[in-house]
N, C-alpha and C positions, 0 to 999 in steps of 0.2 A: 683232655678235651672238655670233660665235664667242668673242671675248674675254670677254664677259659669262658665257657658259656655262662657260668654262674657270675663271673665278673662282669659280663656284658648284659646280664638280665637287668631290665629297667623297671623303675618304680617312679613314675612321674607324680608330682604333687597335683591333686585335683584342683581345678580352677574354682574359686569360691564364687557363688552366684551374686550378682548385683541386683539392686532393686529393679522392679519391672519398669522399662522405659516406655513401651507402647505395646499395643495388642499385636501388631505385626511382628514384633521381635520375639515375644515370649509366649503368646497365647494367654489364656485365663489362668488365674491362680488355682482354680479348681482342677483344670487339666493337668497342671504341673504336679499337684498333690497326688494324682493317681499314677504318676510315672515313677520308675525306679530311680535310685539315687544317681547312677551313672547317666541316665537319660536327662535328669534335671541338670546335671553338670554340663552337658552339651548345650542345652538350651540357655543356660547362664553364660556359657562361652560365646554363643551367638549374640546375646545381649551385650556382653562386654565388647565384642568386636564392633557392633553398631554404635556403641557409646564412644569408642575411640575414633571411629570414622567421622563423628560429628566435629572432631577437632582438626580435621584436615583442611587445608587451604581451600580446596575446591568447594567444600561444604560451607566454609565461612564466607566465601564470595557470594554464594547464592543466598545465604542468610541475610547478608547486607542488602542484596537486591530485593529480598522479601520485605525488609524494613522500608526500603524506598517505595515499594508498591503500596504498603500500608499508608505511608505519608501521602502518596498520590491519591489514594482513595479518600483520605480525610480532606484533601484539598478540594476534590470535586464535590464532596458533600458540603463543604464549608462555603461554596459559592452560592450566595443568596441572591445574586442578580441586582443588588442594590449598590448605588454609587452616590456619595455625597460630594458635591462640588460647591465651591465658593469662588466668587470673582470680584475684583475691585478695579475700577478705572478712574483716573483723574484727568480732566481736560482743562488745563490752565487757560487756554484761549477761548474756552467755550466751544460748544458743539451744537449745531442745529437750532440756534436761537437768533434773535435779532437784537444787537447791542443797543440800537437806538431806533425804535420803531415809531417815533413821533409822540409817543405817550409817556416817555421817560422810564419805561420799564425794560427789564432785561430777562428774557426767558430761556437763555442758552443753558445747555446741560454742562454743569461743572464737575459733578461726581456721579458715579454709577456703581452699584454693587448689588450682588444677589447671592442667595444661598438656595441650592436646589438638590432635592433627593430624587434620583433617577432609578427606575425599575425596568429591567430588561424583560418585558412581559412574554413575548413570543419565545425567547431563548429559554426561559425557565419552564414554560409549558411544553415546548416541543423537543428540546434538545438536552436539557440537564439530566433527565432520567437515563438517557442513552449513555451519556458520558460517565455517569456513576456506575451503570451496569458494565461498561467496558473496563472501568478501573477494578471492579469486583472480579471480573474474569481474569484480568492480568494478575491480580493478587492470588487467585487460585492457581494460576499458571506458575507463579513464583514458588508457591508451596510445593508443587510437584517437581519443580527443578531442584529444590532442596532435597526432596526424597530421592530423586534420580542420582544426584551426586553423592548423597550419603550411601546409597546402595552400591554404587560403583566403587567408592572408597572401601566400604566394608567387604565387598567381594575380593578386592585386591589384598586386603589384610588377611582375610580368611584363607584364600588360596596360598598366600605367602607363608602363613603359619603352618598349613598342612604340608607344603613341600619342605619347609625347613625342618619340621618334625620328622619327616621320613628321611631327609638327608642326614640327620644326626645319626641314625642307625645304619644308613648306607656307608657313612664314613667309618663307623666301627667295623662293619663287615669288610669293607675294602682294605682297611688297615690289616685285618687278619689275613686277607688274601695276599696283600703285598708282602707281608712277613713270610708267608709260606712260599711264594714264588721266588723270593730272593734267596731263601734257604735252598730251594730246588736248584736254582741257577748256580749257587755256590758249590753244591754237591756235584752237579753236572760238570762244572769246571775242574773240580778235583778228579773226577772220574776220567775226564778227557786227558788230564795231565798224567794220569796213571798209565795211559796207553793200553788199556785192557778192555776194549769195547765189548768183546765177547763175554766178559764176566759182568761188567756193570751195565751193559746195553745202553751206554751213554753215547748215542750216535749224533751226527750233525743234525739229523731230522728232529731228534728229541730236543736238542739245544734250540733249534729254530722254533719248535712248538712252544717251548718255555718262554722264548723271547716274545712271541706273538701274544701269549697269555699275559705276560708282563705289560706289554703295550696296551692291551685291552683294559687292564686294571688301572693303569695310570691315566688312560683316557677317561675312564669312569670317574676318577678323582677330579680331573679337570672340569668335568661337567657339573660338579657341585658348586653351589653359589658361595662366594667368599664372604657374603654379607649376612649379618644377623638380622632377622626380621624384627620389625617394631611391634608386631602383634604378640599377644600373650600366648603361652604354651597351651596346646590343646589338652583336654582331659586324657587320662590314662586309658580308659576302656573304650577302644574304638570298635569292639565287637558288637556293641549295641546299635551301631549305625546301620541303616538299611543298605543292602546290596542290590536289591531290585530297583531298576530305574523307574522314574515316574511314567505313567501312562498318558494316553492322548487326552483324557479328561483333565488330568493335572496340568497338562501343557496349555489347554484352552483356558482353564480357570486362571492360571498365572498370567498368561498373555493378555487377557482382558483387563488386567490391572497394570499394564505397562505404563510407566511414567511418561515415556516419550510420546505415546499416543495421547495421553491426557493433556500433556503440554500443548500439543498441536490442536486438540479439540478446544481448549480454552483460548488459544490464540485465534482460532476461527470465530469463536463467540465474541471475543473482544473486537475483532475487525468488523463483524456484523453490526455491533452496537456503534462503532465508530461511523459506519455508513449511515446508520439511523440518525446520528447526531447532525447530519447534513439535511435532514428533512426541512421542507420549506424553501429549499433552494436559496438560502441566504437572506430571505426576507426577515427584517427585524422591526419590531414595534416596541418602542420605549415610551413609557409614560413618566411624567415628572410633576412634582409640586414643590413650591418653595416660596421665598419672600424676596421682594425687590425693594431696593433703597436708592433714592436719587436726590440730588440737590441742583437747584437752578438759580440763576441770578449771578451778579458779579461777585458777591461775597458768599454765595451759597445759602442765602437767607431763606429761599423757598425750598423746603425739604418735604418730601412725600415718600411714602412706602405703601406696599400692598402685596397681597398674595399673588402667586402665579401658578397655574396648572396648564398642562399641555401634553402633547404626544408627538413623537417623531417616528415616521414610517420610512424605512430604508428599503428600497427595492434595487438590488444589483442588476445591472444590465449585462446579460450574458448568461452562460450556463456552467460556470466553473464549479459551483458546489454540486450541481447535478452529476457531473462527470467524475468528480472526486468521490462522491458516494458510490457511484457505479464501479469505479476502480476498486474501492474497498470491498465491495460485495464479491467481485471476482477473486480478490485475494483471500477472502474468507472461505470461498468454495475450494480454492486451491489448498488451503490449510486442512480442510475437512478430508480431502482426498489423501493428503500426506499423512493424516492421522490414521486413515484406514490402511495405508501402506505400511506405516510404522507398526500397526497391530500385526499384520502379516509377517513383517520382518522379525518382530519379537517372537512369533510362533516358530519361525525358521531357526532363530537362535536357540530357542528352548529345545527344538527337535535335535539340533546339533549337540547341545549339552546332554540330552538324553542318550544320544548315540555314543558320545564320548564316555558317558557313565557306563553304559553297557560294555563298551569295548575295554574300558579299564578293569571292569570286573572279570571279563574273560581273560585279559592279559595277566591279571593277578592270579587267576586259577592256573594258567599255563606256567607262570613263573614259579608258583608254589609246587606244582607237580615236577618241574625240572629240578627244583631244590630237593624234593623227596628222592628223585632218582639219583641225583648226585650223592645224596646222603647214603643211599644203599650201596652205591659203588664204593664210597670211601669206607663204609663200615666193613664191607667184605674184604677190602684190602687190609684194613687194620686187623681183622680176624686172622687172615692168612699170615700176617706179619707176626702176630703174637702166638699163633699155633702152626708151626712149620709143617706139622703132619696133615693139615687140612688142605694142602696144595702148595704149589711153588710160591714162596714168599716174595712179595714185591720189593723192589729196591727202595731205599729211603727217599731218593729224589722223586720216585714215582708217587709215593704217598704225599710228598709235599706238593706236587703238581695237582693231584686230585683234591687235596685240601684247599689249594688256591681256587680251583674251579668251584668247589662247594661254597666257599665264602663269596665268590663272585655271584653265584646263583642266589645267595642270601641277599646280597646288595640289590640284585635285579628285582627280587620280591618286594623289598622295601620301596624301590622306585615306583613300581606299579601300585603298591598300596598308597603311596603318597598321591599319585594321580587320581586314584579312586576317591580318596578322602577330599582332595581339592574339588572334585566334581560334586560330591555330596555337600560340601560347605558352600559352594556357589549357589546351589539350589536353596539350601537352608537359609542363607542370608536373605533371599528374596521372599521365601515362604517358610517361616519357622513352623507353622502349623503342619506342614507336610512332614517335617522331621518328627514332630511330636506324635503324629499318627502312625508312624511306620518304624518305630524303634523295635529292635530285636531283643531277645533274651541275651543276657551277658554270657560270653564264653571265654572270658579272659583267663580263667583258671588253667586252661589248656594252651594258652598262647602267651605265656609269661616270659619268654626268652626271645632273644633277637632273631633266632631262626624259627620262630613260631610258624606253623603249628608243630614243628619238630622239637617239642619241649624236652624230649629225652636226650637231645644232643648236648 
């Protein structure tokens, strides 16, 4: 038994820390310097997860949208309201003149051209600022969309890494359980063929019990994922991670930074600025200045040119712009209320995560205690088998059945440990500072075997 456990004892390669990506991912360098080496490895693992999540398609899509918003902002800022126009017209038959007015002169218009610089005065004074502010708000919104998708992708990677890490040891424990129950079934079959149930105690009920246990083990095998995760392997020392779930203050603090709420807030701000861009109800005043050139006469001998200045006032008939601005204000208010609801929804999600965290810790404690109890039962049976004088020795198939139960309890313990670790990683991805502030002292020395904390097994 000791040799089997020694073979299954694990020693994972610590994840090497990456350079600090951002404050949300790793905290300050000073804070990391005060932490133990296992704690720093876990913070580096979170940083590595967030770095990998930036390469996901969903994050890349939002990064492209972010670049589009930057270009849109530059476009709005680059609108100077100036237009340069030039026109030319030729009138072969003359226009507006008298070919023969009795004096022998011809003053008909033969050619006309002008160059004009136009400035949209009211649009620049009343509306450009709002359009720029709306583009700024949508740029900030795009930044939070990148953060949101990055966090979601990182959460999936972290949870997948935690579950896969635990399933590796579940598989090892279930393999031991399967070997034991197959040996028990084989011995039960031989005992049944010997037709001496009063000696071997190999009854049909015992065979059915072994079959049920065998099915339970194979079902546990089927529940394991057949896919390898794309995330890196977690650090070895899980004993430094916090077991106590976050409190209400932690939930409120993290919920207030919810990306979805921020996205809706900036959408509301952008819609409000869009509504402001309709101020003036569509009235436009353009001023212009330029130069006019014209030729008159049959051969265009009479040429003249001169400057021109003027203004064009446009007043739309109707109230289209007024109602479009009003509609945008209603939409802005709707987005604000959606943002408030998103904040509450995020709080509910974090409360559910906190509850799952607490439940996983409780389930891990129960599974560990069941493993201890099964270990004591198995140890007592082995003691009686090796020392006949201590009591009636159990049959070999009975030891195999209890061995299978023990390893099944070990697998259950690792399943619950994986759920706990997945919940911790879900929170840590969103708030690494919480993890940095709640690390425990390492206790890996007493949990260095697959059936930890039963290191003596």
